[in-house]
Structure formats: C-alpha cells, structure tokens
N, C-alpha and C positions, 0 to 999 in steps of 0.2 A: 381457481385453476392455475396451473404452473404452465406459462407460455413461453419456457425457455426455448423449446425445440418446436414449437408450433409452426413458424414460418417455414422452417427447413422441411418439415413433414408435409407441409401443404405444397411445397414445390417439388415433391419427390417425383420421379420419373415412374410411369406405370411398370411393373415388372413384366419380363418376357414370358416366364412360366407361370403355372397356377400358384396363387399365393397360399401360404398355409398359416394356421392359427391353432394355438391351444388356449382353452378356457379353462381355468382351474376354478371349480366351484358350480354346482349344479342348482342352486336356489333360483329365484326368479331372476336376479341380476344376469347370472352367468348363462340360463337358458335364453334369456333375452339376447345377450351379446352373441351367443352362439348363432342364433337364428339369423340375425341382422346380418352377420359376416357372411353365413353360408348364402343366404339370398342375393348376396352381391358376387357370388363367385367363388367365395375363399374356402378352402378345403380345411375343415375344422374338425378337432377333436375336443370332446368335453370330458373333463375329469371330476367325478364326484367320489369323496371319500366315504359317504354313507351308503347305503344299498338301495337308495331311490333318490330321485329329483324332488325338488320342492323347497329345500331349506328348512326354515322354521314353520313353514306352513304346509303341513303334512298330515297324512292319516295312518291309523294302524288298526289292528283287529283286536277285538276284546269280546270274550263270550259271544260269538256271532255277530257282533256289531261292528260297523265300521266307524271308528271314532276320530275326530280331528283333534289334533294336539291342542288346539285353541280355537276359539271362535274369529274369524277375520271378516271384516267388512270393507267395502270400500263405496265412494260416493260418485255421483255424475262428473263431478269436477276432475276425478282420476282418470283423465284422459289417455294416459300411457298404458294403465293397467287394463282399461277397456280395450286398447289397441292390441296388447298381448292376448286376452280372451279371444278376440276376433282371429289373431294370428294361428291360435291353437285349436279353433273351431268350438270354443267353449262359452261364447256370449250368452247362448240360450240357456245354459246350466247355471247362470249366475246372474239372473234378471235384476234390474233396477225397480225400485217401487215408481209408480207411476207420479206419485207427488210425496214429498217429504212427509211423514207421519210418525212421531216417536211418542208411543204411550209412557209417561212418567208417573209411577206410583211412589206416594209417600206413606212409608209405613207409620209415621206419627200423625198424619193427617185427621182432620176431623171427619167424620162421616158425611159422605155426599162430596167431599172435597179431596179424596185420597187420590183420585186419578186427574192428571192434566195431560195436555197433549202440546207437544212441539211440532208445528206443522207450517205450511206454507201456501199461498195462493198464487195465481199467475200474475199478479201485479208485478210491476217493475221493483228492483232493488232500490230501498229498502222497506218498501212498501209490503213487499210479499210476505213479510214476516209480522207485519202489525198486528192482524186479528189475532194470530197465535200468541203473541206476548201481551195483547190486551186482556185475554180470557185465562192466562197461565194463572192457576190457582195457588201456586206454590210462591208466589211472591206478592208482597203488598203492592197496591197502587203506586206507591211512592218509590217503591223498588223497580217497577216496570218501567217508570219513567226515566228513572236514572240508568237502566239498561240501555235503553233507547239511545240516550245521550252518550255513554260509553262507546256504544257500537259506532255511532257517527264519528267519534274521535278515532276509533281503530281503523275505521276506513279511510281517514285521512293520513294514516300513517305511511311512510315511504318504506316499502320493504328493501330498496336498496341500500338503505342508511346503515353502515356497520354498527353504528352505536346502539341499535335496537338489540343486537346480540349480547351486549354487555348487561343489559337490564333484565330484571325478573319481571313476569307477567303478573304475579300476585301485587307487588308494589304498585305497578301501573293502574291495576284495577282499583286498589284501595285510594289512590290519588284521584281517581275518576269516580268516586262516590259510591263504588260497589260494597254493600254489607257482605259479610260473611255468609249470610243465608243466600243472597244473590250469586256468590261464588259457587256454594256448593249446589244449588238448585239449577244453575245455567252454565257458567263459565266452565266449571271443573266437570259437570256433567258431560259436556262435549270434550273438553280439553283432555281430560284424564284418559278416555279412550282413544284419542288421536294421537296424542304427545306422550303418553305413558309416564305423565308426571303431573303433580298437582300445581296450580298456578304459581305458587311462591317457589317452586323449584324449576319452573320453565322459563327458556329464554324468551323474552318479548319478541324477539325477531321471528322465532319458530310459532309462536301463539299467533302473532298477527297474521303470518302467512295462513295458518290454519282457519283463522275465523274469516279474513278478508276473500281467501279464495272460495271455502266452503259455503259462507252464508252470505257474503257481500258483494259477489261478483256478477252472479246470474241466479234469477229466481229458481232454477233447478239444479244448481250446483251441489246442494247438500242432499239430494235424494239419494236413499241408501239401497245398495245391492249387497247381496251375499250369496254363497253357493248353495243351491239346493240339492247338491251332490256332495259327496266327500270332497275334500280338498285334493287328496291324492288322485282325482279323477281328472282334475284340471291340470295341477301342477306337476304330476308325474306321468299318469298315463297318455293324456291328451298331449301334454308337452313332449313326451318320448316320439310319439306318432308323428308329430310335426318335425322334430330333429331328423328322425329316420328319413322322412319323406325330403328335408332339405339336403341330406346326403352327410349329416353329421354323425361322426364316430362317437358314440358315447360309451364311456365307461365308468360303471359304479364300482364301489368298494375299492378305490384306487386313489390312494393318498399321495400327493405330491411332496416329495422331501426336500426338493431344491430346484432352484432355477439359475441360469447363468447365461451370460451373453459372450458369443465367440467373438473374435477379432474381426470377422466379416459381418459383423453386426446381427446375426441370426442367433436365435435363443435355443438352448437346451433344457428340456423339463425332466427331471428325474422323477421316477416312480419305482417301487420295488420290481426289479427284473426288467426293466426298461427304461431307454433314454428317448424321448421326442424331441425331434427337431422342427423349428417353426421360425417363420419371420415376424410372428407377432404372437405376444402372450397377454392374456387379460386374466389378472388375479381379481376372482368375484368370490372372495372370502371375507370372513369376520376380521375387524381391523387388527386384532392381534395375531392373526395368523397371516395376515398380509405383511404385517411388520417383520415377522420372523422369516418369510420367504423373499423380501426385497433384498435384491443386491445392493452393494454399498455404493452410495451417490445417486439412487434412483429419487430419492426425495431429499430436500434441504434439511429438514428437520423430521426424520423418520419416527424419533420418540415421541412426537405429537399424537401418533395414532394410539399410543399406550395411555396417553391423558384423556381419550374420549372413553368416556364411562359407560358403565351399562346399565340397565333398568329390567327388572323381572315381570313376569305375568303370571298369574297364577289361574289356573281353570278348573272348575269343580263341576263334575258330572253326576248327575242324580237321575236315576231311572226309577219311576213310579210304576205301580200296576194298574193305573187308569189315568185318564186325562185329567190334568189339573190346571192348564193354561189354554185359554181359546185363542190367544193372539201369537202370532209367530214370534215377538219379542218384546221386550220392555225394559225399562231404565228404572232404577229405584233410588229412592231418597230416604233419609232417616235411617238407614240400614247399612250395615257393611257390604250387602250385596250392591253390586254396580249394574251390570247388564245381564239379562237372561234371554236366552235363546231356545226355542224349540228345535231339536235336532233329531226328532222321532224318525221323520220319512228318510232324510239323508243318511241315517245310520242304519237302516234296513230294519227297525224295530217294528214287529207286526202286532203287539199289543202292549197297552200303556203308553206312557210318554216319556221321553229322555229330555231332561233340560240341561243346559250348558250355562254355566256361570263364568262370564269372563271378567277377571279381577286384576285390573292394571295397577301400575305404581304399587307393586305389591311386596315392598321390601320387608315389611313387617311381619309377613305371613308365609313368604316362600318357603321357609324350612320347618312351618308347624307341622306335627304328625296329622295323619289323616284322622285319627278319632278325634283330636282337637278340633279340626275344622268341620268334621261332621256334626259335633255337638254346638258348634257355633251356627253353621249355615242352615240346617235343617228347621231350626226354630225360626229363623229369619224367613224361610221361604213360606213357612205357616203363618207368620205375621202378614206378609205380602199377598199370599195366595190362598184364601180359605179353602179351596178344593184339595189342598195337599192334606189337611187335617183329617185323619183316619185312613190316607192312602198308605199303602205299603211301599217301603223303599226297597226294590229290588236289587239295587246296587248303588254304590257311592265311591266313587274314586277321584284322583286328581292327578292332574298333568302340570308339570312346572317347567317354566323356561326361565333360567335364572339370568340368562343374558338375552332376553328376548329383542331388545332394541338398544340403540345408544340412546344415553341419558340426554335429553335435550335441555342442559343446564345452561346457564348464561355463560357465554364464551366459547361454546362448542363450535360455533361457525367458523373461528380462526383455525381450529384444529383439523376440520375436514377437507381433505384434498380433492383436487379436481380429477378428471379421467387420466390427465396425461401425467407422466412422470418425465424425470430428466433422461431417463434411459430410452433411446429411440427404440420403438416397437413393444414397449411395456406400458400397459395401461392398467387403471384400477376400477373397480366396479363395486357396488353394494350400496344398502340403503344408507350406510354411514359416510359415503362421499359427498360431495358438495353439490346436491341435487337442488338445494334450497327447500326441500321438504323435510318433515320429521320422518321416523324410520317407520314407514309404511310399504305395502306392497307396490303402491304408485312411486315412491322413491326408489324401490330396488329395480322397476322396469325402467325408469328414467335413467338411472345410473348404467344399466346396461346398453341403452340406446346411446348414451354419450360416449362409453368406451368404444363401442363399434363405429361411431362417427369419427372419432379421432383415428382410430386403426385403418379406416377405410380411406381416409383423407391422405394419411401417410402412404397407403399402399397404392393411391391413385385408382381407387375403385369408386363404382357408382354408388351413391348415398341418397338418391332420391326416393328409394323405397322405405326409407325410415321415418318413424315418428318425429316430425319436426320440432314440436314444441319441446321435446326432451333432448334433441340433439343440441 
C-alpha cells in the first residue's frame, strides 16, 4: 500500500455537494467498487469496454446453450465474494457444499483404488482432514504421514513475512519431505486450480496463504461453491440490476482513452465523444491497461505493473448425447485432465450431458489447435469415465483465456500496488493489486472494497456498510 497521501485523505473535510466517481472497468472489482461507492451516496458512473459486465467470468451463447467462458468456483473462506453474491441477490444461485467433498479419479490407478476423496469432518483444525488423509488411496502410508507434517509446518508460517514471497512453493515442499507423487496428488491438485501455477512456479507466500486459509483456518473453510446458473446471470444481469437500483450509471461498449487531473483536484475521464468529470476515479482494469492510463507520478514505479506476468487457462467443452458422469465434478490424476464439471443444467441442455474441463497453468496448450486438443482429451475422458465409451460427441469446442490471471511467481508480491496512488482521488482495483490473495474472484471483490474504502475515506463518506475484512 502506498501511504503517501493516506493521512491527508483521511482528514479531508466532507464535501458540501454530492460527490462523484467514475469507475473504469466492469469486472468484479469495478462492479464492487461502484456498488460500494453508490451505497455511500456517491454519484457513480461505471464504464466498461466490453458489451457486458463480469470481466473474465462471463457467459455467451453457442448452439442454443449458455456457455461460461470457464469454470469458476469459490470456497466458504471467500467471504468477500460471498458478500458480493448477497449484495446482488445471487447467493442462492451459487450455493456451497454442506461439507467439502472432492472426488479424485486416478486414470492409472489399480482397479478398486481409482477413486479417492478429499473431504473433511466437523472436528477442529487440523483433525478435520485426518480421516480423509488417512484413507486417501493415491498416496502411500509414508507419503500421507509426511503430508501431515508438512501441513503443520505450513500452518506455522507467518504470512506477513515478506521473505516467503521470494521463495517458490515447490522447493519448500521438497525440503519438507514431499515426494513428486504427493505434489501431484495433493498439493498441485489444489494449488494449480487456485494459484494457476504448479508448485515450482508459485510464490511460497501465496501458496501458504491458500492452504492456511482454505484448509488450515476453519473446518469448513474449503467447502466448495459454484454457480448453478450461467456466470452471466450473476456477474452481468444481477450485477447490473443491483447497480441500477443503487443509482449507478452503467455504460458498456465504452472504452476510456485517457484520464487527467485538473488543477482543482478533480478528474477528467475521456471516452469517445464525451468527457466525464469526477471527484474520484477507480481504475479497475488489467495491470497493463492501468499502466497505460495512469497519469505521470501516480505511482513511484509504474513500470512494475508491466513486470507482473500473466498465466493462461484453457477450457474444453464436450457435449455428449447421453449422461456419462453421475457426480457434479471431479479432479483427475494420471491424466492431462485436471478438473471436470457437469454444466448440463446451467447451460440449458435438455438432452445428453455437457462437461467442462478446466485446465489451469496451460502455457503448453493454450494455442494448440482444436483438432489436436480433441484428439488428446476425448480418449482421456474415456479412460476416466467408462460411460463415455460409445457415447456420441455432439459438440467439442474450446475457450481460451491467455491472460486469465496474474502469474503468482516468486517476487510478485513486491510488484502488486495497493488501492491508493500518489494522485489524490485516484485508486486502483483488480485481482492483481495487493489483496494478499491470488488472482481469484475473491481477490477481485476485495480489491474493489479496498478502493472504495480508500475513496470514501478521502471524501468523508460513511464506510460502515463495507465488507470490513477486505477494507
């Protein structure tokens, strides 16, 4: 966080007239910031270049189906995203599991031992995972014991220690007795999906945050939730309804070309054919776009934004003529397949079954042609799911997010800026900012709350309605 102007902003006198704000970017971060500002009485304009809200968590139409660009999940510990769902009246459409239960299929496992489960009981931490770990068939008895010891060591790490950010998670795991199989069958099973990087490419600080918060903080922290409706229903339609009710002016297909500050401290935001003036601006756009829009002097080292790398996610969509999977999702081992979700009902498919494969850390496959991916993944699904053998594939298509998340590489922590800039009235939001979380929906919402909190502090507006943990 840049605290250069914090004290001056907190001491600002409340304005006599209605405060105004422009939020640039209509993803989860920008939508959250706009709602939080509007709920405090600020007159807000939200600008989004795409024809819809939701950022990279969106839906589109294909052959009569409503398709999510990629599978997104959250956990019970994602309290800010849960707050967002409540705020847009969408919580019932994205419920959580009653209790963590992850089926894990090993394509190379022996008969009778192909299916394992990761789950929890109601016992206190860390005993809540003991039964699941003790019966997990994909690790040897020795490996399970060493996993337990590594988990206790992880629990003892201080997340506030900046030295953790400089180390990689894979090296730490190896130093704590974790075999390659343990990394594949447990640590990367969870870590790749949440961090979008394998252990050897991930910051120890971010990995420790994920595992301490999700698995070692509260018995129910890792219970999984996901949308039972298209993401566009939550992040576009319901979000826009909430914005409208809060009095936010929302403009899509509107790309900001520049922002500048007047001598009186107010801001001008330039879009094609119009200039918007405001007391406050929140830039809730990807880091490279934020870099290009930032006025000179807003950050001490704006080039650091360009040093934040990106990581891709590949999503493979398969529509079968019959039901081939009885459970809502599973994770896979011994196969290039990572996580598979049943999206039949959410997509509106009336006959057959629609499976979505979420492939994180997909640097090696993101540009592969569709025929190559089809040839690779359909046989893998047959290995994992006997019900697919003989089933007709009615559709096979791919969605690619080449810059899906920021890369959680060692050292990224020092590159992530806080919500405040050195320019009074200008704030940053986005999952890539310094939220302490990896690039998740939770991080995006937290960043929007943090930006709104900083802006409302400067404007002398109430902040008691905000989600406090993220502020």
